[in-house]
N, C-alpha and C positions, 0 to 999 in steps of 0.2 A: 462510521459512527465511532466517536472516541471510546477508548476503552474505559475511561472514567465514567463517560456516559453510560455504558452498558452496565457498569458496575452500580451505578446509582438507579437506573431502571430496574436492574435485578433486585436491589434492596426493596425498592418500593413494591414491586410486584410479589416478593416473598412476603411482605407485611400485608399488603392490601389483597391480594389474590386468595390466599387461604382464609381471612376474614369474609370475603364475599362469597366464596363458595361454600363456607360453613353456615352462613347466614342462609344461604339458598337450601342447601341440603338440610340444614336443621328444621326450616320451615316446613320443608316437604315430609320429614319424619315426624314431626310433631302434628301435621295435618294428618297423616297417615294413622298416627296412634289415637288420635282423637276420633276418627272414624271407627277403628278398632274397638275403641272405648265404648261408643255408642251402640255398636253392634252387640258386644259382649254384655254390657251392663244394662242396656235398654234406657239410658238416661242421656239427656242432651248436656254437653259440656263445650265451653268455648276453649281456644288454645291458651289463653291467658290463664283461666282456672287450671287447665291441666298441667300447666308449666310452674305458676306462681302460687296457686291455693289449692293443693290437692286434697286437703281435708274437707274443703267445701264441697268437693264431689261426693265424699262419703255421707255428708250431711243430706245432699240431694237423693242419695240411694235409700236412706232411711226415711226421708220425706215421701218418696214415691211409695215405698212400702207401707207406711202410715197411711197415705192417701187411698191407696187401694183397699186397706182394711176399713177405713171410714166409709167408703163407698159401699162396702158390703153391709155394714151395720145399719147405714142408712136404708139400704134397700130392705134388710131384714133385722128388725131391733132386736130379736131373740138370738141373732147370730152369736153374739158375744157370749152367751150362756151355753150354747150348743158346742160342747167339746169337741165332738167328732168333726162337725163342720167347720171349726176352727182350725182343727189339726189338719184337714184336707186342704183348707186355705194355705197353710204354711208350707204345705209339701208342694203346692202349686204356685207358689208366689212368682211374679214375673221377674223380679230383680234377682239377678244371679249373685252369688257369693254373700248372700245374707241368710244366715242361720236365725233360728228363732228357738227361744226359751221360755216356757209358761211356767209361772208359780202361782200357786193357790194358797194363800195363808202361809207364805214363806217355804212351802213345800213344793218340790219339784212336781210339777204335772205333766210336761210334754218337753221334749227337746227334739230338734231335728237329727238325722243321722250323723251329720258333720261334726255336730257338737259332742266333745268327749264328756262322760259322766263326771270325771273329776274336775273339770272347769265349772260345770254347774254347781257342784258341791262347793267348790272354792268360792265362788261367786256368792252362793247363798250364805256361806259362812260371813263373808265380808258384809253382805248386805244385812245380816242379823246384827253384826257389831256396829252397824251405822256408819260404815267407812266408806261407802260408795255414794256418788251422787246420785240423786233420784231420776236424772234425766239422761246423764251420759258417764260411763266408768272406763276406765282403762287398767287392765291387769297387766302390769309390766313384764313380769317373768313369763307370761303365757302368750305375749305380743298379741293381744285381742283388744279391740274396742266393743263395749257393750252399751247399748242405747235402750232406755225405757221408752217403748213405743207407746203402750196404753195401759191404763189401769183403771178397775172399776169393781164395783160390788155385783156379786152375782146373785139370782133370786134366792139361793139357798143360804145367803149370808156370808159367803166365803169372799175374800178380796183375792180378785185375779190380776196379775200383773204380767204383761207380755214384754218380753227384751228381744231386741235384734243384736246378734253378734256377728262381727265382722273381723274375720282374722288378718292381721297385718301381714302374715308371711304369704298368704294367698291373695291379698289385696293389690288389685292393679298391677299384674305382671308387666303390662305395657311400660311401666314407669322403668322397670329393670332393663327391658329391651332398648327404650329410648336412651338410657344412660349408656348401655354398651354399645348401641349404634352410633351415638354421637361420639364417643371415645375412638371407636374404629374409624369414623369418618374424619375426625381431627388428624389421627395419624396418618391416613391415607392421603389426605390432601396437603399436609405438610411435607410428606415424603415425596408426593408427585411434584409439587411445586419447587421444592429444592433441587430435585433431581433435574428438572427441566432446565431451570436457569443455570444450575451448575454445569450441565452439559452444553449449554449454549456459550457460557464464558469459557468452559474448557476448550471446545472447539475454536473459538474466537481467538485463543491464546496458542493452543497446542499446534493448529495448521500452519500459521506463519513460521512458528519456531522450527517445525519439521522442515519447511522450505529453505530457511536459513541455515539449517543444520545440513541438509543435501547440498546447498550452494556452496558452504565453507568446505564441505568435503571434495566437492569438485574443484574448488581453487586450489586446496592444498595438493590435488593429484595434478595440477597443472591444466586442468580443463576450464577454459573460459569461453567456449562456444555453447552458451546456454542463456536462457533468459529467465529472470525472476518476476513471476506476475504477482502484483499486489491487489488482491481482490478486495481487501477491506481498507478503509479510509481512516483507520484508528492509528494509535501511536505505533503498533506493530507494523501496520501498512506502511507508515512512514519510514520506519527502520527497513523494511524491504525496499523501499524506492531508494533509500540511501545505499543500501548493499548492493542494488542493481546498477546505481551510478559509480560505485566503487568498482564493480566488475567491469563495466564499460571503460572505465579510465585505465585500469589495469590491462584490459585487452588492447586498447589504443597504445598504451605505453610499451606493451610487448610487440605489438606490430612494428612500432616506430622503432624499436630497438632491432628487431629482425631486419626492418628496411636500412637502418643506419648500418648495420654490420655488412649488409650486401653492398651498399653505397661504398662504405669504406673498402671492401675487397675489391670492387671494381675501380675505385680510384687509385689503389695501389697498383693494380694490373695495368691501367691505363698510363699512370705516372711511370711505372718500371719499363713499359714498352716504349713509351714516347722518350724517355731518357736514354734507354739502351741505343736508340738509333743515332743520336747525335754523339755519345760517347764512343760508339764504333766507329763513326766517322772521324772524330777527333783522333782517335788511336790509329786509324789507317793512315791519315795524313801525316801524324807525327812519325810513325814508322817510316813513311816514304821521305821524309826530311832526314831522319836518322840513317837510312840506307842510301841517302844520295841521289834519290829519285829526282827530287827538285833541284837540279844541276844548273839551272839558270835563275837570274834574279826574277824575271818575270813569272816562272813557275813557282819559286819560292814565295813571292808575294801573293799569287793565287791560292797556295797552300795555306798560308797565315791568315789571309782574309776568310777562307772556308772555316778553318778552326775558330776564328772569332765569332763568325755567324753562328756555329754550332754552339759555342758557349753562350751567345745571347739567347739562343732557343732555350738552352737548359736553365738559364737565369729566368727566363719568362716563365717556364713550366714550374720552377720552385716558387716564384712570385705568386702564381695562381694557387699552388697549393698552399701557401701561407695564408692567402686571402680567404681561401675556401674555409680553412680552419677558423678564421674570425667570423665568417658568414654562418657557420655551424654553431657557434656560441654567441650569436649576436652582439660581437664586440667590434664591430667595423668602427675605426676611429674617424667619424665624420667632423668636419669643421665648417658649419653652415654659414654662408655670408651673402649678402646682397650683391648680385653681379650684374653688370650690363651685358645684355644678350649680344648686342652687335660687336662689342669690344672683344668679348670673350671667345665666341665661336670665329671671329675672324682670327685671332691667335691660334685657335686649334686648326683651322683650315690652313693657315700658312705652314704650321709645323707638319700636319698630315701630308700636304702636298708636296713638299720637299722629300719626304720619304718615299712617296709613290712615284715621284717623277724618276728617282734613282732606280726604281723596279720597273720603269717603263709602263706605268699605269697612268693614264689620263685623268686628271681630277678637276671638278669644276665645282664651285661653291657660289650659293645666291642666298642673300638674306632678304626677306619680304618684311621685317618688323620695323617699327620706328626706333630712332636711336635712344630713346628715353625708357624703353621696356626693359624691366628688371626681373629676375628671378631670384628666388633663395635656394642656394645649392652649395654643396662641397666642389670647389673647382677641380681639386684633385681626383676625387672619385668620378666626376662627371667626364673628365678627360679620359679616365679609365673605360668608361662605357663605350666612348667614341673609338678608341683605340681596340677595344676588344671586338666591336662591330666590324671594323674595318679590316682587322686582321683576320678575321673569321671570313670575310669576303675574299680576300687575296688568296686564301688556301684553295678556293675551288673555282678560280680562274681556269677556263678551258679554252679560250679563244686567243687568237693571235693579237687583235686590238681589245685591250681591256679599259674600262673606265669606271669611276666612282663619283657619284655626284652627291653633293650634301646640300640640303635646302632648310632654310628656317623660315617657317611660316607663322602668321598670327592667326589663331583660331579662337577667337573671343577671350575667355578668361584664361586661356593657356597659350603657349607657343608649342609647336609641332616641329620636331627635328626628323628630317627623312634623309635616309642614307641609301642611295640607290647603287646598285652595281649589275653587271651583265654576265655574271659568273653562271655556272650551270644550272642554278636554280634549286628549288626544294620541292619535292614530291608534296601533293596534297595530302597523303597519309602521314607523311612526317611532320608536316606543318604546324599541327596543334602541340607537338611535343618537343620543339626545338629549344625551348627555354627550360626544361626539365633537366635536373642534374644528371649528369652522365649519358645524356642521350646524344647519339651520334648517328647522323644519317649515313656516314661512311661505317657500314657494319663490318667491312673486311679490315678496317683500321690501317689503311694504307699508310705505311710509314712516310710517304711523301707529303701527306696532309698534316700528319701530327694532331696535337691537341688532346687535352685531358677530358673533354667531355663537359667541362664545368664553366667555360667562358661565358656562353650566353645565360646560364643560370645566375653568375655573378652580375651581369647587366640587368636582369630583371629584378634581382634583390636590391641593387642600387636605386633603380628607378623607382620602384615601389617605396622604398624607405625616403625617397624624396617627394612622395605623394602623387607620383605620376602612373603612367601605365605605358606599356610596351606591347607592340605586336608586329606582325610580318605579313607582307604579301609577296607571293612568289609564284612564278611559272617555270616549269622545267624547260631548259634549253634558252630561256630568255634572260632571266635574272631574278634578283630579290630586291625588295624595298623594306628596310627595316624603319619603323616609326615610334617615336615616343613623344610623350607630352610632358610639360612641366607648367605648373600654375605661376601665372605672373603675379607680381607685386602690384597691389593697387594703392596709390597714394592718394590718401584722403585729405582735401583742401577744405580749410575753414571757411 
């Protein structure tokens, strides 16, 4: 989930969840307070009256008290004149929190114990001054509501008025509890919701940041052997994935550098060893000439030819080293052209055959493709491939009668070149690695064999750059067949 989506969800829930929870909790609190009100005051009240019209509840309380009084009078018409019975009724009234004050001819006759004397006197003074409503009155500084419940003439000619007094300070304590509980509920819900979603976002951000922090510290310490897990699919998760890709590339680059350094050291070692051998030979033959050992023209000629051959070997090694540097930087100077397969390989075979005959190696060439078959290749680099393969075969001849055969075959969209020898062959354990850089089956590095270990790797590189493929089949003691293929040029006819 995207971090932006998480923030939007958090905002919506922080707005909506407290509202929904407050509605549910508020409804529960109101229902509870209504039940408590019914139990305490003995009257029926709906939640809407309890929340929106609280004065209506007081009216119901007074109405219920008045109804009970009227029921008494209807049963006993003399009840209103019987002062003692009326007082007993007022003390036993079923409606709680309603006090009674009785006046006879504006003189206080009775009041319940909860009504203070000064309140009755103040009310009487205002009543005598005509400042109070005959039905309901409110004395502001005393925080009381006074209702005229019943008024009538007694048999003795006195006017008796009965008032119900409701104290605002003591009236409906449930309202105060409801307000307090509502405020506490709002604060609790807001704090809980904000804390939950803040923690959710905090964990979503902090956890990947800690992962990246640990990864950066490991990389700064040079440790690349670890893995970064991106558990989330948000922006920070994508950042972790990018960081992991960077770590992998750094690790690959580091491994490549280590491998390159090792290969460079091995190349220097191989070249140094292989250059030392011909140089030592040249030095020995030159000293022989200088010391007069070559005292006959025939011996002198043999010494000079040997020095020349060793110099050629050195030149070949230096040429391989130069070409290797071009391979390593992908700067091989290719010059691709369409070449006729029959003509090109016939020329190569003629040149190679002359060199092999001088070395007493029998050479045979066969071409099985049509005269019109062409390939796109670099003639010079392709000749290098053939020469490297044949020179590699020549190094490992161990028989009296040696031969090399070269065949050109048509294999559908490709031509296949096969170069076969009867040298000592390659072991099966070495065969998969012969095209790797610096791999040498001659682990003892016999000086008579020579070689830098990069000849066949150069061959594979050139063939692959031509879009072809190379492989080898070999049996120890029998010989080796080197095969590579090149794609033919198809001439489209209108």
